[in-house]
C-alpha positions in Angstrom: 0.0 0.0 0.0 2.9 2.3 0.5 3.8 2.7 -3.2 0.1 3.4 -4.0 -0.1 6.1 -1.3 3.1 7.7 -2.6 1.6 7.8 -6.1 -1.6 9.4 -4.8 0.3 12.1 -2.9 2.4 12.8 -6.1 -0.7 13.2 -8.2 -2.3 15.5 -5.7 0.9 17.6 -5.7 1.0 17.8 -9.5 -2.7 18.7 -9.6 -2.3 21.6 -7.1 0.8 22.9 -8.9 -0.2 22.7 -12.6 -4.0 23.0 -12.7 -5.7 26.2 -11.9 -8.4 25.6 -9.4 -10.0 29.0 -9.2 -10.4 31.2 -12.2 -9.5 34.8 -11.6 -12.3 37.3 -12.1 -11.6 40.8 -13.4 -12.7 43.7 -11.1 -14.9 46.4 -12.7 -16.6 49.4 -11.3 -20.4 49.4 -11.1 -22.5 52.2 -12.5 -26.0 51.4 -13.8 -26.6 48.1 -12.0 -25.3 46.5 -8.9 -25.8 43.0 -10.1 -23.4 43.0 -13.0 -22.6 39.7 -14.8 -19.2 38.1 -14.3 -17.1 37.8 -17.4 -15.2 34.5 -17.4 -11.5 34.7 -18.1 -10.4 32.3 -20.8 -9.5 28.8 -19.9 -5.8 28.4 -19.5 -3.2 25.9 -18.5 -0.1 26.8 -16.6 2.9 24.7 -17.6 6.6 24.9 -17.7 6.9 24.2 -21.4 4.7 24.1 -24.5 2.2 21.2 -23.9 0.5 19.0 -26.3 -3.0 20.5 -26.0 -5.7 18.0 -27.1 -7.8 20.9 -28.2 -5.3 21.8 -30.9 -6.4 20.0 -34.1 -3.7 19.7 -36.8 -4.9 20.8 -40.2 -4.2 17.4 -41.8 -6.6 15.8 -39.3 -9.5 18.1 -40.1 -12.3 16.9 -42.4 -12.8 18.8 -45.7 -16.0 20.4 -44.2 -14.3 21.5 -41.0 -11.4 23.1 -42.8 -13.8 25.6 -44.3 -15.2 26.6 -41.0 -14.5 30.2 -40.3 -12.3 31.3 -37.4 -14.2 32.9 -34.6 -14.4 36.7 -34.9 -12.3 38.3 -32.3 -9.9 41.3 -32.3 -6.2 40.4 -32.2 -4.8 40.4 -28.7 -2.0 42.8 -27.8 -1.4 41.7 -24.2 -2.0 38.8 -22.0 -5.3 39.1 -19.9 -3.5 37.6 -16.9 0.0 39.1 -16.6 -0.5 42.0 -19.1 2.6 40.8 -21.0 2.9 41.5 -24.7 5.1 38.5 -25.6 2.3 36.6 -27.3 2.4 34.0 -30.0 -0.4 32.3 -31.9 -0.8 28.7 -30.7 -3.1 27.0 -33.3 -6.8 26.7 -33.4 -9.4 25.1 -31.1 -12.3 23.4 -32.9 -15.8 24.4 -31.8 -19.1 23.3 -33.1 -19.6 26.0 -35.7 -16.2 27.7 -35.9 -12.6 27.6 -34.8 -11.2 29.8 -32.1 -7.7 31.3 -32.3 -5.4 30.3 -29.4 -2.6 32.4 -27.9 0.4 31.5 -25.8 2.0 33.9 -23.4 5.8 33.4 -23.1 5.8 35.4 -19.9 3.3 33.4 -17.7 3.1 30.3 -19.9 -0.6 30.3 -20.3 -2.8 29.4 -23.2 -6.0 31.3 -23.9 -8.4 32.5 -26.6 -9.2 36.1 -27.4 -12.8 36.0 -26.3 -13.9 36.6 -22.8 -17.3 34.9 -23.2 -16.8 31.2 -22.9 -18.8 28.0 -23.2 -20.7 29.0 -26.3 -21.1 26.7 -29.2 -22.7 29.4 -31.4 -20.6 32.2 -32.8 -20.7 35.4 -30.8 -22.0 37.4 -33.8 -25.0 35.1 -33.9 -25.6 35.5 -30.1 -25.3 39.2 -30.1 -27.5 39.6 -33.2 -30.1 37.4 -31.5 -30.0 39.7 -28.4 -30.4 42.8 -30.6 -33.4 41.4 -32.5 -35.1 40.2 -29.4 -34.5 43.6 -27.7 -36.2 45.3 -30.7 -39.4 43.4 -29.9 -39.3 40.3 -32.0 -40.6 37.1 -30.2 -38.3 34.2 -29.5 -39.6 32.3 -32.4 -39.4 35.2 -34.8 -35.8 36.0 -33.7 -34.8 32.4 -34.3 -36.3 32.5 -37.8 -34.4 35.7 -38.6 -31.1 34.2 -37.3 -31.7 31.1 -39.5 -32.1 33.4 -42.6 -29.1 35.5 -41.8 -26.6 32.9 -40.5 -28.0 29.6 -41.6 -27.9 28.2 -38.0 -30.7 26.6 -36.1 -31.2 28.3 -32.8 -33.9 27.0 -30.4 -36.1 29.5 -28.7 -35.1 28.0 -25.3 -31.4 28.7 -26.2 -32.2 32.3 -27.1 -34.1 32.7 -23.9 -31.1 31.5 -21.9 -28.9 34.1 -23.7 -31.3 36.9 -22.9 -31.3 35.9 -19.2 -27.6 35.6 -19.1 -26.8 39.0 -20.6 -29.8 40.8 -19.1 -27.6 42.5 -16.3 -25.6 44.2 -19.1 -28.3 44.6 -21.8 -30.4 46.9 -19.6 -32.9 47.9 -22.3 -34.7 44.7 -21.2 -36.5 46.7 -18.5 -38.0 49.0 -21.1 -38.8 46.3 -23.7 -42.3 45.4 -22.5 -43.3 49.1 -22.6 -41.7 49.7 -25.9 -43.7 46.9 -27.5 -46.9 48.8 -26.6 -45.7 51.9 -28.5 -43.9 50.5 -31.6 -43.7 47.4 -33.6 -40.2 45.8 -33.9 -39.7 47.2 -37.4 -40.6 50.8 -36.2 -38.4 51.0 -33.1 -35.3 52.3 -34.8 -35.7 55.1 -37.4 -32.7 55.5 -39.7 -31.9 58.3 -42.2 -29.0 58.5 -44.6 -27.1 61.8 -44.3 -24.9 62.7 -47.2 -22.3 64.9 -45.5 -19.1 64.5 -47.4 -19.7 60.8 -46.9 -22.8 58.8 -46.0 -23.7 58.6 -42.3 -26.6 56.5 -41.1 -28.3 58.5 -38.4 -30.4 56.2 -36.3 -32.6 57.0 -33.3 -34.3 54.6 -30.9 -37.9 55.9 -30.9 -39.0 53.8 -27.9 -36.2 55.1 -25.6 -36.9 58.7 -26.7 -40.6 58.2 -25.7 -40.0 56.3 -22.4 -36.8 57.8 -20.9 -38.2 61.4 -20.4 -41.1 60.0 -18.5 -38.7 59.3 -15.6 -38.5 62.4 -13.4 -34.7 62.5 -13.4 -34.7 62.6 -17.2 -37.4 65.2 -17.9 -34.7 67.8 -18.5 -33.7 66.0 -21.7 -37.0 66.7 -23.4 -35.4 69.3 -25.7 -32.9 66.7 -26.7 -35.7 64.3 -27.7 -37.3 67.0 -29.8 -34.0 67.7 -31.6 -33.3 64.0 -32.3 -36.9 63.5 -33.6 -36.6 66.6 -35.9 -33.1 66.1 -37.2 -34.2 63.9 -40.1 -36.4 66.6 -41.6 -34.8 69.8 -40.3 -31.1 69.0 -40.4 -29.1 72.0 -41.9 -27.3 69.8 -44.5 -25.6 72.9 -46.1 -23.5 73.2 -42.9 -22.0 69.8 -43.5 -21.6 69.8 -47.3 -19.6 73.1 -47.7 -16.4 74.0 -46.0 -14.3 72.1 -43.5 -15.4 69.8 -40.8 -14.3 70.3 -37.2 -12.0 67.3 -37.5 -10.3 68.9 -40.4 -9.5 72.2 -38.7 -5.8 72.9 -38.0 -5.6 73.7 -34.3 -2.5 74.0 -32.2 -2.7 70.8 -30.3 0.0 68.5 -29.0 -0.9 64.8 -28.1 2.1 64.9 -25.7 0.2 67.2 -23.4 -2.8 64.9 -23.1 -3.2 63.0 -19.9 -4.9 59.6 -20.5 -6.7 58.1 -17.5 -8.2 54.7 -18.2 -11.4 53.7 -16.5 -13.8 50.8 -16.4 -17.5 51.5 -16.2 -20.8 50.1 -17.5 -20.3 51.6 -21.0 -16.8 50.1 -21.5 -18.0 46.7 -20.3 -20.8 46.7 -22.8 -18.5 47.9 -25.6 -15.9 45.3 -24.7 -18.6 42.6 -24.9 -19.9 43.6 -28.3 -16.4 44.1 -29.9 -15.5 40.5 -29.2 -17.6 39.4 -32.1 -15.9 41.7 -34.7 -12.4 41.3 -36.0 -12.6 43.6 -39.0 -11.7 47.1 -37.9 -13.9 48.6 -40.7 -17.0 46.9 -39.2 -16.3 47.5 -35.5 -17.7 51.0 -35.4 -21.0 50.1 -37.0 -21.4 46.8 -35.1 -20.8 48.6 -31.8 -23.3 51.3 -32.6 -26.0 48.8 -33.5 -25.5 46.7 -30.3 -25.5 49.7 -28.0 -28.5 51.2 -29.7 -30.5 48.0 -29.4 -29.4 46.7 -26.0 -28.2 49.7 -23.9 -30.7 51.5 -21.8 -29.4 55.0 -22.3 -28.0 55.0 -25.9 -30.8 56.8 -27.8 -29.1 57.7 -31.1 -25.9 57.2 -33.2 -24.2 59.4 -35.8 -25.9 62.5 -34.6 -25.0 65.6 -36.6 -23.7 68.4 -34.3 -23.2 72.0 -35.4 -22.5 75.3 -33.8 -24.2 78.5 -34.9 -21.6 81.1 -35.9 -23.4 83.7 -33.9 -23.1 81.6 -30.7 -19.7 80.1 -31.1 -16.7 82.1 -29.6 -13.5 82.8 -31.5 -12.1 80.3 -34.0 -14.7 77.7 -33.1 -17.3 79.6 -35.1 -16.7 77.3 -38.1 -19.8 75.3 -36.9 -19.2 71.9 -38.6 -18.8 68.8 -36.5 -19.8 65.2 -36.8 -19.1 62.7 -34.1 
């Protein structure tokens, strides 16, 4: 029995040394809700040398169909989520049900991880977040699943979509307005979009349900003038201000980036943005994807691509050029 007991003690020692028992949770500040969801740090394995990970599937062992599976959309990592080191190398692919996830290896802390913080999902994040957006607009579970099938070609069960909605509800806080918005507008009428041709095409979009519901709260009644401006901008926008002359971003102003003090902070908005951007890897699509996700699921984002101008009679000094577009 003594050799057997020695082997058991050795296995326990190796387990405690090389297998992470508790996953670290990132600390975020709370703003809009006290019960914020916990983002799961990617699975990792701490080793002394590069291990033979069973999740890594060599290309020659993949079937012809799985070779054509797309890689999970995720922005390229610049630093390790654990030690903040920047000595990262790509470590192959992890095969999922509908896609393959890119793996990274940190040479500083010897951990393997993926670029996505949301874990345990067989469906691509783009499908999950689009399902959340469609459901927030007012479509039923069955209608949302049908639209997802048309857009992505994937069969999503209503029960699965319902689980997604409950999981991300603490972050997607428009859910508390959704029942009231359904009484005012149909899903196709919730968001009103107008194409503004100001040097280039901007898609100004306003969430009509939020504009109608938010000012009803006493603390938001001071924003009634903003609601009137956003509702009238489609028909009363002074397009001539944006078609002629320079934009504010084109003005030459004595400004030095070296004098800027950057203070990073984590709040509700950065958490929601970080969640949405995990599903987009193309830099050209990140801006529009984030706008749509925030407009559909955030409780306070009421409009995007809003034209802003300053009247020359009201602007002081050199800022009287009056053209700006965020």
